[in-house]
C-alpha positions as a Markdown table, in Angstrom:
| # | Residue | x | y | z |
|---|---|---|---|---|
| 1 | Met | -17.7 | -1.1 | 20.9 |
| 2 | Thr | -19.6 | -3.4 | 18.5 |
| 3 | Ile | -18.2 | -4.8 | 15.2 |
| 4 | Ala | -20.7 | -2.6 | 13.3 |
| 5 | Arg | -19.2 | 0.5 | 14.9 |
| 6 | Val | -15.6 | -0.5 | 14.5 |
| 7 | Ala | -16.1 | -1.4 | 10.8 |
| 8 | Gln | -17.9 | 1.9 | 10.2 |
| 9 | Asp | -14.9 | 3.8 | 11.7 |
| 10 | Lys | -12.5 | 2.0 | 9.5 |
| 11 | Phe | -14.5 | 2.9 | 6.4 |
| 12 | Glu | -14.6 | 6.5 | 7.5 |
| 13 | Tyr | -10.8 | 6.4 | 7.8 |
| 14 | Gln | -10.6 | 4.9 | 4.3 |
| 15 | Asp | -12.8 | 7.8 | 3.0 |
| 16 | Leu | -10.6 | 10.4 | 4.6 |
| 17 | Val | -7.5 | 8.9 | 3.0 |
| 18 | Gly | -9.2 | 9.1 | -0.4 |
| 19 | Leu | -10.3 | 12.7 | 0.3 |
| 20 | Leu | -6.7 | 13.6 | 1.3 |
| 21 | Phe | -5.3 | 12.4 | -2.1 |
| 22 | Ala | -8.2 | 14.0 | -4.0 |
| 23 | Leu | -7.5 | 17.4 | -2.3 |
| 24 | Ala | -3.8 | 17.0 | -2.8 |
| 25 | Gly | -4.3 | 16.6 | -6.5 |
| 26 | Leu | -7.1 | 19.2 | -6.9 |
| 27 | Asp | -5.2 | 21.1 | -9.7 |
| 28 | Asp | -4.5 | 17.8 | -11.5 |
| 29 | Ala | -7.0 | 17.5 | -14.4 |
| 30 | Thr | -6.1 | 13.8 | -14.9 |
| 31 | Leu | -6.7 | 12.8 | -11.3 |
| 32 | Glu | -9.3 | 10.1 | -10.6 |
| 33 | Val | -10.0 | 8.8 | -7.1 |
| 34 | Arg | -12.1 | 5.6 | -6.7 |
| 35 | Ser | -13.1 | 4.2 | -3.4 |
| 36 | Glu | -13.3 | 0.3 | -3.3 |
| 37 | Pro | -12.7 | -0.2 | -7.1 |
| 38 | Asp | -13.5 | -3.6 | -8.6 |
| 39 | Gly | -10.4 | -5.8 | -8.2 |
| 40 | Gly | -8.5 | -3.1 | -6.3 |
| 41 | Glu | -7.5 | -1.9 | -2.9 |
| 42 | Asp | -9.3 | 0.4 | -0.5 |
| 43 | Val | -8.8 | 3.4 | -2.7 |
| 44 | Glu | -7.4 | 3.7 | -6.3 |
| 45 | Val | -5.8 | 7.0 | -7.5 |
| 46 | Arg | -5.1 | 7.4 | -11.2 |
| 47 | Thr | -3.1 | 10.2 | -12.6 |
| 48 | Thr | -0.5 | 11.2 | -15.2 |
| 49 | Ile | 3.1 | 11.5 | -14.2 |
| 50 | Ser | 5.6 | 12.8 | -16.7 |
| 51 | Gly | 3.1 | 12.1 | -19.5 |
| 52 | Ala | 2.5 | 8.5 | -18.5 |
| 53 | Gly | -0.5 | 7.0 | -16.7 |
| 54 | His | 0.1 | 5.9 | -13.1 |
| 55 | Val | -2.0 | 4.0 | -10.6 |
| 56 | Phe | -1.7 | 4.3 | -6.8 |
| 57 | Asp | -3.3 | 1.4 | -4.9 |
| 58 | Leu | -4.0 | 2.8 | -1.4 |
| 59 | Gln | -4.5 | 0.6 | 1.7 |
| 60 | Ala | -6.0 | 2.7 | 4.4 |
| 61 | Lys | -5.6 | 1.0 | 7.8 |
| 62 | Asp | -7.0 | 2.6 | 10.9 |
| 63 | Glu | -5.3 | 0.3 | 13.5 |
| 64 | Gln | -4.1 | 0.7 | 17.0 |
| 65 | Ala | -1.1 | -1.6 | 16.4 |
| 66 | Gly | 2.1 | -0.1 | 14.9 |
| 67 | Leu | 3.2 | -1.0 | 11.4 |
| 68 | Asp | 6.3 | -3.3 | 11.4 |
| 69 | Leu | 7.8 | -5.5 | 8.7 |
| 70 | Asp | 5.4 | -8.4 | 9.5 |
| 71 | Arg | 2.4 | -6.2 | 9.2 |
| 72 | Leu | 3.7 | -4.6 | 6.0 |
| 73 | Ala | 4.2 | -8.0 | 4.5 |
| 74 | Leu | 0.7 | -8.9 | 5.4 |
| 75 | His | -0.6 | -5.8 | 3.6 |
| 76 | Leu | 1.5 | -6.6 | 0.5 |
| 77 | Ala | 0.1 | -10.2 | 0.6 |
| 78 | His | -3.4 | -8.8 | 0.5 |
| 79 | Pro | -5.3 | -10.8 | -2.1 |
| 80 | Thr | -7.2 | -9.2 | -4.9 |
| 81 | Pro | -10.9 | -9.3 | -4.2 |
| 82 | His | -12.6 | -12.5 | -5.5 |
| 83 | Arg | -9.3 | -14.0 | -6.5 |
| 84 | Ala | -7.1 | -16.3 | -4.5 |
| 85 | Asp | -4.3 | -16.4 | -7.0 |
| 86 | Glu | -3.2 | -12.8 | -7.0 |
| 87 | Thr | -1.9 | -10.4 | -4.3 |
| 88 | Leu | -1.1 | -6.7 | -4.2 |
| 89 | Leu | 2.6 | -7.6 | -4.5 |
| 90 | Asp | 1.8 | -9.6 | -7.6 |
| 91 | Arg | 0.0 | -6.6 | -9.2 |
| 92 | Leu | 3.0 | -4.4 | -8.3 |
| 93 | Lys | 5.4 | -6.8 | -9.9 |
| 94 | Ala | 3.3 | -7.0 | -13.0 |
| 95 | Asp | 2.8 | -3.3 | -13.6 |
| 96 | Ala | 5.7 | -0.8 | -13.4 |
| 97 | Glu | 3.2 | 2.0 | -13.5 |
| 98 | Arg | 1.5 | 0.9 | -10.3 |
| 99 | Thr | 2.6 | 2.0 | -6.8 |
| 100 | Ala | 1.2 | 0.8 | -3.4 |
| 101 | Val | 0.7 | 3.3 | -0.7 |
| 102 | Ile | -0.1 | 2.1 | 2.8 |
| 103 | Val | -1.6 | 4.7 | 5.1 |
| 104 | Thr | -2.0 | 3.7 | 8.7 |
| 105 | Ser | -3.1 | 5.5 | 11.8 |
| 106 | Gly | -0.7 | 3.3 | 13.8 |
| 107 | Arg | 2.8 | 4.3 | 14.5 |
| 108 | Leu | 5.5 | 3.2 | 12.1 |
| 109 | Lys | 7.9 | 0.8 | 13.9 |
| 110 | Asp | 11.7 | 1.0 | 13.5 |
| 111 | Asp | 12.0 | -2.1 | 11.4 |
| 112 | Ala | 9.7 | -0.6 | 8.7 |
| 113 | Leu | 11.1 | 2.9 | 8.9 |
| 114 | Ala | 13.1 | 2.4 | 5.7 |
| 115 | Phe | 9.8 | 2.2 | 3.7 |
| 116 | Ala | 8.5 | 5.5 | 5.0 |
| 117 | Ala | 7.8 | 8.2 | 2.5 |
| 118 | Pro | 9.5 | 11.6 | 3.3 |
| 119 | Asp | 7.3 | 14.5 | 4.4 |
| 120 | Asp | 7.6 | 16.1 | 0.9 |
| 121 | Trp | 6.6 | 12.9 | -1.0 |
| 122 | Thr | 5.2 | 13.6 | -4.4 |
| 123 | Gly | 4.6 | 10.1 | -5.7 |
| 124 | Gln | 8.0 | 8.7 | -6.5 |
| 125 | Ser | 8.8 | 5.1 | -5.4 |
| 126 | Val | 10.4 | 4.6 | -2.0 |
| 127 | Val | 12.9 | 1.9 | -2.2 |
| 128 | Ala | 14.3 | 0.5 | 1.1 |
| 129 | Ser | 17.7 | -1.1 | 1.2 |
| 130 | Ala | 17.6 | -4.8 | 1.5 |
| 131 | Pro | 19.4 | -6.6 | 4.4 |
| 132 | Ser | 23.1 | -6.4 | 3.6 |
| 133 | Ala | 24.5 | -9.3 | 5.7 |
| 134 | Pro | 25.8 | -12.2 | 3.6 |
| 135 | Gly | 23.4 | -15.1 | 3.7 |
| 136 | Ala | 20.5 | -12.9 | 4.9 |
| 137 | Asp | 17.0 | -13.8 | 3.8 |
| 138 | Phe | 14.2 | -11.5 | 2.9 |
| 139 | Glu | 10.9 | -13.1 | 2.6 |
| 140 | Ile | 7.3 | -12.1 | 2.2 |
| 141 | Arg | 4.7 | -14.9 | 2.7 |
| 142 | Ser | 1.2 | -15.1 | 1.5 |
| 143 | Asp | -1.4 | -17.8 | 1.2 |
| 144 | Asn | -0.2 | -18.3 | -2.3 |
| 145 | Gly | 3.3 | -19.2 | -1.2 |
| 146 | Pro | 6.5 | -17.2 | -0.4 |
| 147 | Trp | 8.2 | -14.4 | -2.4 |
| 148 | His | 11.7 | -15.1 | -1.3 |
| 149 | Arg | 15.1 | -13.5 | -1.8 |
| 150 | His | 18.3 | -14.9 | -0.6 |
| 151 | Leu | 21.2 | -12.4 | -0.5 |
| 152 | Arg | 24.6 | -13.7 | -1.5 |
């Protein structure tokens, strides 16, 4: 299979993910779905939740490999287009009304299972419990340096 064919399949998957969110919010008059927005991720979904504007940054990944914590960290460290100083994680930390959604065709591996949304997910944040062992480290690395948390 050529790179041209593989890339096209991945863009089609991205379009299908955007369409899924558009259809799910068909009755939502405030819903906006944008594919490849400037300075954004694969798909951006804007809506109103409880009277406040909210943005969902979707990364649609059609991959054979399963999604583990290392791969999740890589997606969160994804740089903003045309900027080397800002990642998806930076944008999430800077905006409480922004949520990242990573949709993958690969299987979710056990170590990332705590970050999975439930089947009846309606947009609320999914917060996984951090490692609980004393002295444990949780770290996400990007080209811009680490985001590091040491548990006491």
